[in-house]
Backbone as JSON, one array per atom type, in Angstrom:
{
  "sequence": "MTLVVGIPACASVIDERAMHLTPARYATAVIEGVGAIPIIVPPMGLAQLALLDRLDGLLVPGSPSNVHPEHYDGGDSETPDKHDPHRDSTTLPLIRAAIARGIPVLAICRGIQELNVALGGTLIQRVHERPGRRDHRGGPGTLDQKYGPKHKVAVTGQLARIVGANAIVVNSLHGQCIDRPAPGLTVEAVAEDGTIEAVSYPGAPGFVLGLQWHPEWRFSEIPASVAIFKAFGDACRARTENIEKAA",
  "N": [[-1.35, -25.99, -3.71], [-2.78, -23.41, -1.95], [-2.65, -20.03, -1.81], [-2.99, -17.46, 0.66], [-3.94, -14.17, 1.08], [-3.94, -11.4, 3.16], [-6.07, -8.57, 3.53], [-6.21, -5.6, 4.99], [-9.01, -3.93, 6.41], [-11.04, -0.89, 6.44], [-12.49, 1.09, 9.08], [-15.78, 2.08, 9.14], [-18.79, 4.07, 9.26], [-22.02, 3.53, 8.36], [-25.23, 4.55, 7.76], [-25.59, 4.76, 10.54], [-24.5, 2.41, 11.37], [-21.79, 0.45, 12.34], [-19.19, -0.49, 10.2], [-16.91, -2.68, 8.44], [-14.82, -2.18, 5.85], [-13.54, -2.43, 2.47], [-12.52, -1.53, -0.85], [-13.76, -3.62, -3.48], [-12.09, -4.15, -5.62], [-9.48, -4.69, -4.83], [-9.53, -7.3, -3.81], [-10.21, -8.6, -6.17], [-7.87, -8.16, -7.67], [-6.09, -9.64, -6.14], [-7.06, -12.26, -6.44], [-7.04, -12.63, -9.28], [-4.64, -11.5, -10.18], [-2.57, -12.04, -8.34], [-3.0, -14.68, -7.79], [-4.13, -15.8, -5.53], [-6.13, -16.36, -2.53], [-8.18, -13.89, -1.21], [-8.4, -12.47, 2.06], [-10.3, -10.56, 4.18], [-9.16, -8.38, 6.65], [-10.39, -7.43, 9.61], [-10.42, -4.19, 11.22], [-9.33, -4.44, 14.09], [-7.32, -4.01, 15.9], [-4.47, -5.06, 17.91], [-5.13, -7.73, 18.26], [-5.36, -8.85, 15.78], [-2.89, -9.63, 14.93], [-2.5, -12.3, 15.3], [-3.47, -13.47, 13.04], [-1.43, -13.58, 11.21], [-0.16, -16.02, 11.25], [-1.62, -17.47, 9.49], [-1.41, -16.31, 7.03], [-0.09, -15.81, 3.73], [0.69, -13.57, 2.49], [0.52, -9.97, 2.63], [-1.56, -7.43, 1.7], [-1.77, -4.09, 1.75], [-4.25, -1.82, 1.51], [-5.47, 1.14, -0.29], [-7.25, 4.09, 0.91], [-9.81, 6.5, 1.76], [-9.16, 7.71, 4.13], [-6.63, 9.1, 6.37], [-3.4, 8.45, 7.81], [-3.07, 9.1, 11.24], [-1.36, 11.99, 12.4], [-0.21, 11.75, 14.92], [1.12, 9.4, 15.04], [3.52, 9.79, 13.81], [4.79, 11.96, 14.87], [3.79, 14.3, 13.72], [2.64, 16.7, 14.37], [-0.22, 18.89, 14.68], [-3.28, 17.66, 13.3], [-4.01, 18.18, 9.91], [-6.1, 17.3, 8.53], [-8.55, 16.7, 10.06], [-11.03, 15.46, 9.84], [-10.63, 13.12, 8.51], [-9.68, 10.62, 9.52], [-8.87, 7.32, 10.76], [-8.75, 5.72, 13.4], [-9.01, 3.07, 14.23], [-8.14, 1.55, 12.08], [-5.47, 2.49, 11.93], [-4.47, 1.46, 14.37], [-4.43, -1.16, 13.81], [-3.16, -1.72, 11.27], [-0.54, -0.6, 11.44], [1.0, -2.03, 13.5], [0.61, -4.53, 12.33], [1.89, -4.43, 9.84], [4.58, -4.09, 10.67], [5.0, -6.52, 12.05], [4.5, -8.41, 10.04], [6.58, -7.87, 8.21], [8.79, -8.5, 9.83], [8.5, -11.24, 10.01], [9.02, -12.02, 7.47], [6.95, -12.12, 5.7], [5.57, -11.43, 2.58], [4.86, -8.08, 1.6], [2.69, -5.84, 0.08], [2.03, -2.57, -0.41], [-0.35, -0.08, -0.89], [-1.12, 3.19, -1.92], [-2.7, 4.76, 0.66], [-1.58, 2.71, 2.0], [1.25, 2.72, 1.41], [1.95, 4.95, 2.82], [1.29, 4.15, 5.42], [3.12, 2.04, 5.65], [5.54, 3.48, 5.6], [5.27, 5.1, 7.92], [4.95, 3.11, 9.87], [7.51, 2.11, 10.0], [9.0, 4.2, 10.91], [9.11, 6.59, 9.44], [8.03, 9.84, 8.07], [5.2, 11.93, 7.06], [3.89, 14.13, 4.51], [1.23, 16.22, 5.0], [-0.49, 17.7, 3.34], [0.16, 17.6, 0.31], [-0.38, 19.02, -2.02], [-0.31, 21.64, -1.26], [2.27, 22.33, -0.98], [4.99, 24.3, -2.14], [5.82, 24.11, -5.55], [4.88, 21.55, -5.89], [2.57, 19.34, -7.51], [-1.02, 18.97, -7.75], [-2.04, 16.09, -6.47], [-4.41, 14.82, -6.09], [-7.46, 13.09, -7.03], [-9.38, 14.58, -8.45], [-12.27, 15.97, -10.25], [-15.01, 14.21, -11.93], [-15.83, 11.04, -13.59], [-15.32, 7.72, -12.18], [-13.54, 6.37, -13.85], [-12.24, 8.55, -14.97], [-11.1, 9.73, -12.7], [-9.36, 7.71, -11.87], [-7.76, 7.46, -14.03], [-4.76, 7.6, -16.18], [-2.29, 9.86, -14.99], [0.29, 11.08, -14.57], [3.86, 10.9, -15.2], [6.3, 8.69, -13.73], [9.62, 8.31, -12.61], [11.48, 5.36, -12.51], [13.33, 3.04, -10.55], [15.73, 0.52, -9.41], [14.48, -2.39, -7.7], [11.78, -2.18, -8.46], [11.97, -1.21, -11.09], [13.1, -3.43, -12.3], [10.98, -5.21, -12.02], [8.84, -4.06, -13.53], [10.09, -3.7, -15.91], [11.02, -1.3, -17.02], [12.25, 2.11, -17.0], [10.66, 4.22, -16.58], [7.25, 4.96, -16.03], [3.73, 5.59, -16.58], [1.34, 6.72, -14.28], [-1.69, 6.56, -12.24], [-3.27, 8.94, -9.98], [-4.31, 9.68, -6.82], [-4.21, 10.98, -4.25], [-3.81, 12.9, -1.25], [-1.88, 13.09, 0.62], [1.58, 12.22, 1.23], [4.8, 10.54, 1.28], [7.17, 12.11, 3.36], [9.77, 12.19, 4.96], [11.58, 9.38, 4.27], [11.38, 6.21, 5.92], [13.95, 4.73, 8.01], [15.94, 2.41, 6.29], [14.2, 2.06, 4.15], [14.12, 2.23, 0.6], [13.93, 4.56, -1.95], [12.15, 4.1, -4.9], [10.66, 5.09, -6.97], [9.84, 8.22, -8.4], [7.89, 11.12, -8.81], [7.58, 13.73, -11.3], [7.52, 16.12, -9.92], [8.94, 15.66, -7.67], [7.69, 14.14, -5.75], [7.59, 11.25, -3.76], [6.98, 8.11, -5.05], [7.21, 5.35, -4.89], [8.53, 2.78, -2.78], [10.96, 0.45, -1.5], [12.19, -2.23, 0.61], [15.08, -3.2, 1.04], [16.58, -4.49, 3.04], [14.87, -6.14, 4.39], [13.58, -9.37, 5.43], [11.88, -10.43, 3.57], [9.82, -9.86, 0.6], [9.02, -6.49, 0.11], [7.12, -3.85, -0.91], [6.08, -0.62, -1.63], [3.6, 1.46, -3.06], [2.55, 4.56, -4.32], [0.52, 5.07, -6.08], [-2.44, 3.57, -7.66], [-2.28, 0.5, -8.57], [-4.09, -1.55, -8.71], [-6.4, -0.74, -9.98], [-8.21, -1.54, -12.75], [-6.22, -3.43, -13.35], [-5.49, -5.55, -15.05], [-5.36, -4.5, -17.56], [-3.06, -3.07, -17.76], [0.24, -3.44, -18.35], [2.43, -2.97, -16.52], [1.17, -3.05, -14.04], [0.14, -5.64, -14.0], [2.57, -7.0, -13.89], [3.52, -6.19, -11.38], [1.67, -7.29, -9.52], [2.06, -9.96, -10.14], [4.74, -10.3, -9.36], [4.52, -9.9, -6.61], [2.83, -12.08, -5.99], [4.53, -14.19, -6.76], [6.51, -13.9, -4.83], [5.09, -14.45, -2.49], [4.43, -17.11, -2.98], [6.94, -18.33, -3.17], [7.97, -18.0, -0.58], [6.17, -19.53, 0.94], [6.58, -22.08, -0.17], [9.25, -22.5, 0.58], [8.98, -22.64, 3.36], [7.44, -24.93, 3.6], [9.19, -26.84, 2.58], [11.16, -26.78, 4.51], [9.88, -27.82, 6.67]],
  "CA": [[-1.09, -25.0, -2.67], [-3.63, -22.23, -2.04], [-2.11, -18.89, -1.08], [-3.97, -16.59, 1.31], [-3.43, -12.82, 1.25], [-4.78, -10.56, 4.0], [-6.31, -7.18, 3.11], [-6.8, -4.85, 6.11], [-10.18, -3.12, 6.08], [-11.24, 0.37, 7.13], [-13.66, 1.19, 9.95], [-16.69, 3.1, 8.63], [-20.15, 4.07, 9.8], [-23.0, 3.73, 7.3], [-26.58, 4.49, 8.34], [-25.41, 4.58, 11.98], [-24.01, 1.06, 11.63], [-20.34, 0.29, 12.18], [-18.86, -1.41, 9.12], [-15.52, -2.9, 8.06], [-14.94, -2.11, 4.4], [-12.44, -2.09, 1.56], [-13.02, -1.7, -2.2], [-13.7, -4.99, -4.0], [-11.07, -4.31, -6.66], [-8.26, -5.27, -4.26], [-9.73, -8.75, -3.79], [-10.14, -9.06, -7.55], [-6.46, -8.19, -8.07], [-5.45, -10.75, -5.44], [-7.48, -13.52, -7.06], [-6.67, -12.74, -10.69], [-3.26, -11.07, -10.44], [-1.64, -12.7, -7.43], [-3.27, -16.11, -7.77], [-4.32, -16.15, -4.12], [-7.44, -16.11, -1.96], [-8.13, -12.73, -0.33], [-9.1, -12.5, 3.34], [-10.4, -9.23, 4.76], [-8.71, -8.3, 8.04], [-11.11, -6.35, 10.3], [-9.54, -3.29, 11.97], [-9.61, -4.73, 15.5], [-6.14, -3.8, 16.72], [-3.39, -6.04, 18.07], [-5.64, -9.1, 18.18], [-5.24, -9.34, 14.41], [-1.55, -10.16, 14.68], [-2.58, -13.76, 15.29], [-3.8, -13.91, 11.69], [-0.23, -13.73, 10.4], [0.16, -17.44, 11.15], [-2.42, -18.06, 8.42], [-1.29, -15.53, 5.8], [1.09, -15.94, 2.87], [1.03, -12.24, 2.03], [-0.28, -8.87, 3.18], [-1.77, -6.31, 0.79], [-2.32, -2.97, 2.52], [-4.9, -1.07, 0.44], [-5.73, 2.56, -0.15], [-8.43, 4.48, 1.69], [-9.99, 7.96, 1.84], [-8.65, 8.21, 5.41], [-5.2, 9.37, 6.48], [-2.73, 8.07, 9.06], [-3.07, 10.24, 12.16], [0.02, 12.45, 12.59], [0.34, 11.38, 16.23], [1.95, 8.22, 14.87], [4.84, 10.13, 13.26], [5.16, 13.27, 15.41], [3.52, 15.24, 12.64], [1.95, 17.9, 14.85], [-1.68, 18.88, 14.6], [-3.85, 17.1, 12.07], [-4.53, 19.12, 8.93], [-7.29, 16.67, 7.95], [-9.15, 16.08, 11.25], [-12.23, 14.7, 9.52], [-10.26, 12.01, 7.63], [-8.83, 9.67, 10.23], [-9.45, 6.02, 11.07], [-7.86, 5.2, 14.45], [-9.1, 1.6, 14.3], [-7.24, 1.03, 11.05], [-4.1, 2.78, 12.36], [-4.05, 0.57, 15.46], [-4.32, -2.51, 13.25], [-2.2, -1.86, 10.18], [0.85, -0.25, 11.78], [1.68, -3.21, 14.07], [0.51, -5.67, 11.41], [2.97, -4.26, 8.86], [5.86, -4.37, 11.32], [5.09, -7.94, 12.36], [4.59, -9.16, 8.78], [7.94, -7.71, 7.69], [9.71, -9.25, 10.7], [8.34, -12.66, 9.72], [9.35, -12.29, 6.08], [5.74, -12.22, 4.9], [5.57, -10.38, 1.55], [3.96, -6.95, 1.81], [2.46, -4.9, -1.01], [1.3, -1.48, 0.22], [-0.86, 0.77, -1.96], [-1.67, 4.51, -1.59], [-2.58, 4.91, 2.11], [-0.7, 1.63, 2.44], [2.66, 3.12, 1.4], [2.09, 5.9, 3.92], [1.32, 3.33, 6.63], [4.41, 1.35, 5.65], [6.57, 4.44, 5.98], [5.07, 5.48, 9.31], [5.19, 1.94, 10.71], [8.96, 1.88, 10.12], [9.67, 5.36, 11.48], [9.16, 7.75, 8.55], [7.04, 10.89, 8.25], [4.35, 12.24, 5.91], [3.4, 15.46, 4.19], [-0.22, 16.09, 5.15], [-1.18, 18.29, 2.18], [1.24, 17.77, -0.67], [-0.78, 20.0, -3.04], [-0.06, 22.98, -0.74], [3.72, 22.56, -0.95], [5.48, 24.98, -3.34], [6.45, 23.28, -6.57], [4.23, 20.24, -6.0], [1.31, 19.32, -8.23], [-2.17, 18.44, -7.01], [-2.07, 14.66, -6.76], [-5.73, 14.28, -5.82], [-8.09, 12.54, -8.23], [-10.11, 15.59, -9.21], [-13.66, 15.66, -10.58], [-15.27, 13.31, -13.06], [-16.21, 9.67, -13.33], [-14.24, 6.93, -11.59], [-12.52, 6.13, -14.88], [-11.45, 9.77, -15.11], [-10.32, 9.91, -11.48], [-8.32, 6.69, -11.8], [-7.04, 7.39, -15.29], [-3.35, 8.0, -16.13], [-2.14, 11.28, -14.64], [1.63, 11.64, -14.71], [4.97, 9.97, -15.32], [7.22, 8.53, -12.61], [10.91, 7.69, -12.9], [11.52, 4.1, -11.76], [14.66, 2.45, -10.4], [15.86, -0.6, -8.49], [13.64, -3.58, -7.78], [10.56, -1.89, -9.22], [12.32, -1.13, -12.51], [13.26, -4.8, -12.78], [9.67, -5.84, -12.08], [8.02, -3.53, -14.63], [10.87, -3.72, -17.14], [11.11, 0.05, -17.58], [12.77, 3.12, -16.07], [9.62, 5.24, -16.42], [5.89, 4.52, -16.35], [2.69, 6.58, -16.31], [0.5, 6.19, -13.22], [-2.8, 7.39, -11.79], [-2.9, 9.75, -8.82], [-5.51, 9.97, -6.04], [-3.78, 11.11, -2.86], [-3.54, 14.23, -0.75], [-0.69, 12.99, 1.45], [2.65, 11.42, 0.65], [5.99, 10.41, 2.13], [8.07, 13.24, 3.54], [11.06, 11.56, 5.23], [11.48, 7.91, 4.22], [11.81, 5.5, 7.12], [15.25, 4.06, 7.91], [15.91, 1.11, 5.62], [13.44, 2.11, 2.91], [14.79, 2.79, -0.58], [13.01, 5.19, -2.9], [12.26, 3.41, -6.19], [9.94, 5.84, -8.01], [9.65, 9.62, -8.04], [7.16, 11.91, -9.79], [8.36, 14.85, -11.84], [7.57, 17.22, -8.95], [9.72, 15.22, -6.54], [6.91, 13.32, -4.84], [7.99, 9.85, -3.7], [5.88, 7.3, -5.56], [7.39, 3.94, -4.56], [9.66, 2.43, -1.92], [11.18, -0.96, -1.18], [12.93, -2.41, 1.87], [16.06, -4.23, 0.66], [17.09, -5.22, 4.19], [13.83, -6.98, 4.99], [13.74, -10.79, 5.09], [10.97, -10.82, 2.49], [9.39, -8.86, -0.37], [8.29, -5.33, 0.62], [7.02, -2.83, -1.95], [5.01, 0.35, -1.42], [3.29, 2.24, -4.25], [1.64, 5.65, -4.01], [-0.62, 5.04, -7.01], [-3.36, 2.45, -7.53], [-2.1, -0.48, -9.65], [-5.22, -2.49, -8.74], [-7.47, -0.23, -10.83], [-8.12, -2.13, -14.09], [-4.83, -3.88, -13.4], [-5.25, -6.49, -16.15], [-5.18, -3.73, -18.79], [-1.82, -2.3, -17.67], [1.33, -4.41, -18.18], [3.22, -2.74, -15.3], [0.36, -3.51, -12.9], [0.16, -7.1, -14.07], [3.9, -7.43, -13.44], [3.64, -5.92, -9.95], [0.91, -8.3, -8.78], [2.72, -11.25, -10.35], [5.94, -10.34, -8.51], [4.04, -10.1, -5.24], [2.38, -13.47, -5.9], [5.7, -15.08, -6.82], [7.19, -13.81, -3.54], [4.25, -15.2, -1.53], [4.53, -18.54, -3.31], [8.29, -18.78, -2.85], [8.1, -18.07, 0.87], [5.39, -20.67, 1.42], [7.27, -23.29, -0.6], [10.46, -22.66, 1.41], [8.55, -23.07, 4.69], [7.0, -26.32, 3.48], [10.38, -27.67, 2.39], [11.91, -26.82, 5.75], [9.09, -28.5, 7.71]],
  "C": [[-1.95, -23.76, -2.91], [-3.05, -21.12, -1.18], [-3.25, -18.06, -0.5], [-3.31, -15.24, 1.56], [-4.42, -12.0, 2.08], [-4.87, -9.15, 3.46], [-6.95, -6.44, 4.28], [-7.93, -3.94, 5.64], [-10.16, -1.8, 6.85], [-12.46, 0.26, 8.05], [-14.52, 2.36, 9.45], [-18.03, 3.01, 9.35], [-21.1, 4.43, 8.66], [-24.39, 3.53, 7.9], [-26.53, 4.13, 9.82], [-24.94, 3.18, 12.35], [-22.51, 1.0, 11.37], [-20.06, -0.8, 11.15], [-17.35, -1.55, 8.97], [-15.51, -3.08, 6.55], [-13.6, -1.94, 3.7], [-12.96, -2.32, 0.15], [-12.78, -3.11, -2.75], [-12.57, -5.2, -4.99], [-9.77, -4.89, -6.12], [-8.37, -6.8, -4.21], [-9.66, -9.33, -5.19], [-8.69, -9.17, -8.01], [-5.72, -9.33, -7.38], [-5.8, -12.08, -6.1], [-6.89, -13.67, -8.46], [-5.2, -12.4, -10.95], [-2.22, -11.76, -9.59], [-1.78, -14.21, -7.48], [-3.47, -16.63, -6.36], [-5.78, -15.9, -3.72], [-7.35, -14.92, -1.02], [-8.95, -12.94, 0.94], [-9.11, -11.08, 3.9], [-10.02, -9.29, 6.24], [-9.45, -7.15, 8.73], [-10.17, -5.49, 11.13], [-9.82, -3.37, 13.48], [-8.36, -4.69, 16.37], [-5.19, -4.97, 16.8], [-3.86, -7.48, 18.0], [-5.42, -9.7, 16.8], [-3.85, -9.85, 14.07], [-1.55, -11.68, 14.62], [-2.89, -14.3, 13.9], [-2.55, -14.17, 10.84], [0.21, -15.18, 10.28], [-0.54, -18.09, 9.98], [-2.23, -17.37, 7.07], [0.01, -15.82, 5.07], [1.55, -14.59, 2.35], [0.1, -11.22, 2.65], [-0.35, -7.77, 2.14], [-2.46, -5.2, 1.57], [-2.92, -1.97, 1.53], [-5.01, 0.42, 0.71], [-7.01, 2.81, 0.64], [-8.59, 5.99, 1.61], [-9.42, 8.55, 3.13], [-7.14, 8.37, 5.38], [-4.65, 8.86, 7.81], [-2.69, 9.29, 9.98], [-1.63, 10.67, 12.44], [0.61, 12.15, 13.96], [1.27, 10.18, 16.12], [3.32, 8.55, 14.27], [5.29, 11.52, 13.72], [4.96, 14.36, 14.37], [2.81, 16.51, 13.07], [0.45, 17.76, 14.75], [-2.14, 18.3, 13.26], [-4.38, 18.22, 11.18], [-5.76, 18.56, 8.21], [-8.06, 15.96, 9.07], [-10.39, 15.25, 10.98], [-11.92, 13.45, 8.68], [-9.32, 11.03, 8.32], [-9.61, 8.4, 10.58], [-8.55, 5.37, 12.13], [-7.89, 3.68, 14.57], [-8.17, 0.97, 13.26], [-5.78, 1.28, 11.45], [-3.62, 1.76, 13.39], [-3.92, -0.87, 15.0], [-3.18, -2.62, 12.25], [-0.76, -1.59, 10.59], [1.58, -1.41, 12.46], [1.65, -4.41, 13.15], [1.63, -5.61, 10.37], [4.31, -4.62, 9.48], [6.04, -5.86, 11.58], [5.22, -8.79, 11.1], [6.0, -9.07, 8.21], [8.93, -8.52, 8.52], [9.66, -10.74, 10.41], [8.73, -13.02, 8.28], [8.13, -12.49, 5.21], [5.74, -11.11, 3.86], [4.49, -9.33, 1.8], [3.9, -6.09, 0.55], [1.54, -3.81, -0.45], [0.94, -0.43, -0.82], [-1.5, 2.04, -1.4], [-1.59, 4.77, -0.09], [-1.61, 3.86, 2.65], [0.77, 2.01, 2.44], [2.94, 4.12, 2.51], [2.14, 5.17, 5.26], [2.64, 2.58, 6.76], [5.5, 2.27, 6.13], [6.47, 4.83, 7.45], [5.37, 4.31, 10.25], [6.67, 1.72, 10.97], [9.73, 3.11, 10.57], [9.8, 6.57, 10.58], [8.06, 8.75, 8.83], [6.3, 11.17, 6.94], [4.17, 13.74, 5.74], [1.87, 15.38, 4.22], [-1.01, 16.67, 3.98], [-0.14, 18.6, 1.1], [0.91, 18.85, -1.69], [-0.58, 21.44, -2.57], [1.43, 23.3, -0.64], [4.16, 23.26, -2.24], [6.17, 24.01, -4.29], [5.83, 21.9, -6.74], [2.92, 20.37, -6.76], [0.19, 18.84, -7.31], [-2.33, 16.98, -7.4], [-3.42, 14.03, -6.47], [-6.44, 13.92, -7.13], [-8.83, 13.55, -9.08], [-11.53, 15.15, -9.53], [-13.78, 14.63, -11.7], [-15.71, 11.93, -12.63], [-15.06, 8.93, -12.67], [-13.15, 6.64, -12.61], [-11.64, 7.36, -15.08], [-10.56, 9.98, -13.88], [-9.13, 8.96, -11.43], [-7.53, 6.54, -13.1], [-5.59, 7.83, -15.14], [-3.2, 9.5, -15.91], [-0.74, 11.82, -14.92], [2.68, 10.53, -14.76], [5.75, 9.88, -14.02], [8.5, 7.87, -13.13], [11.08, 6.5, -11.97], [12.94, 3.56, -11.73], [14.57, 1.16, -9.59], [14.97, -1.79, -8.77], [12.41, -3.34, -8.63], [10.84, -1.8, -10.71], [12.51, -2.53, -13.09], [11.89, -5.49, -12.92], [8.89, -5.38, -13.31], [8.77, -3.49, -15.95], [10.99, -2.37, -17.81], [11.7, 0.98, -16.54], [11.83, 4.31, -15.93], [8.28, 4.64, -16.8], [4.94, 5.67, -16.04], [1.71, 5.96, -15.32], [-0.7, 7.1, -12.98], [-2.39, 8.12, -10.51], [-4.16, 10.17, -8.07], [-5.15, 10.12, -4.56], [-3.52, 12.56, -2.5], [-2.29, 14.27, 0.12], [0.35, 12.13, 0.76], [3.81, 11.33, 1.64], [6.77, 11.72, 2.16], [9.48, 12.7, 3.75], [10.89, 10.06, 5.19], [12.0, 7.29, 5.51], [13.2, 4.9, 6.93], [15.1, 2.69, 7.27], [15.12, 1.11, 4.33], [14.26, 2.77, 1.81], [13.74, 3.35, -1.52], [13.23, 4.57, -4.28], [11.44, 4.07, -7.3], [9.67, 7.24, -7.5], [8.9, 10.31, -9.17], [8.01, 13.09, -10.24], [8.44, 16.03, -10.88], [8.33, 16.84, -7.68], [8.97, 14.36, -5.53], [7.35, 11.86, -4.91], [6.8, 8.97, -4.05], [6.03, 5.81, -5.26], [8.61, 3.77, -3.67], [9.76, 0.92, -1.79], [11.98, -1.02, 0.12], [13.94, -3.53, 1.65], [16.57, -5.07, 1.84], [16.08, -6.13, 4.86], [14.05, -8.44, 4.6], [12.83, -11.26, 3.97], [10.66, -9.63, 1.58], [8.61, -7.75, 0.33], [8.3, -4.26, -0.46], [5.83, -1.93, -1.62], [4.85, 1.22, -2.65], [2.3, 3.33, -3.88], [0.42, 5.67, -4.94], [-1.44, 3.76, -6.81], [-3.19, 1.46, -8.69], [-3.27, -1.45, -9.75], [-6.36, -2.04, -9.66], [-7.28, -0.72, -12.26], [-6.73, -2.72, -14.34], [-4.54, -4.75, -14.62], [-5.02, -5.79, -17.48], [-3.84, -3.0, -18.84], [-0.66, -3.25, -17.4], [2.14, -4.21, -16.9], [2.47, -3.24, -14.07], [0.31, -5.02, -12.85], [1.48, -7.63, -13.5], [4.06, -7.26, -11.93], [2.9, -6.98, -9.15], [1.5, -9.7, -8.96], [3.95, -11.38, -9.46], [5.57, -10.56, -7.05], [3.59, -11.54, -5.04], [3.53, -14.45, -5.91], [6.43, -15.09, -5.47], [6.42, -14.57, -2.46], [4.42, -16.7, -1.72], [5.9, -19.09, -2.9], [8.48, -18.93, -1.35], [7.38, -19.29, 1.42], [6.05, -21.98, 1.04], [8.51, -23.55, 0.25], [10.09, -23.14, 2.81], [8.14, -24.54, 4.65], [8.18, -27.27, 3.32], [11.15, -27.85, 3.7], [11.2, -27.6, 6.85], [9.43, -29.99, 7.8]]
}
C-alpha cells in the first residue's frame, strides 16, 4: 500500500513567471517521516477539491505569506505585501473538505493559521507588537540559526501523548498566530508568553493537528518531530486500511 499525501503550494512570481512552490523539506519529511509519496497541490482554487479522492493525508505547509484578514473579519491587513489569495482560495476549502472526509491533516506554521481560519477562528496579525509577547520571527543569521531551537512550549493532550513529554523546545519563525481558536479546536501547546503553539480537533472524524513551529526542519534529528510525522503517517495508514477493509 502506497500512501499519498498532498502538500498545497504557494503562488509566486519569479522573473515575471508565475510559479507554484513549496520548500522541498516538506516532501522529504513526508517520504522519510510519514512513509508516503508527496504530491504538490497547485493553488488553483476549488477545482483542487477533486484531488481529495486520491489523497490519504493532507500536510498544509508554512509560507512567508499570511492568510488575508478578510477571511476572518480581521479588519485591514497589517501585512499588505504578504498575501497569497490563490493559496487562501485553495487551502481553506481544502482543509474543511479533508476534515469532513476524515482525511488526516497536519498543518504547520501558516498551516495552523489556515486551519484555525478555515474552521472559524481568528488571528493576531503582528504578535510581536502585542504587550507581553516575544518576537516569534526567525531573526537574522543562517538558516540553521533561523530554524534553531528558540523557546519552550508546554504540551498537553494528544500532542503530549505523541511526543511523550509535557514540554518541548521548538523553533519559531512566524509573525502571526492564533488569536481566538475556532470552535471545536483544543489548544495543546502554549509558549511561555501565552502564544498558542498547537491545536487538535477531537471532534473531527480523523486526525487533525496544527503546529505553529516547523517540525519538518531537520526532523530526523529531533525525537519529537519524528514522533509527530510517525503519528500522522499512522493515521493516514489506518484510515486507508479501514476504507479497503470496508470495500
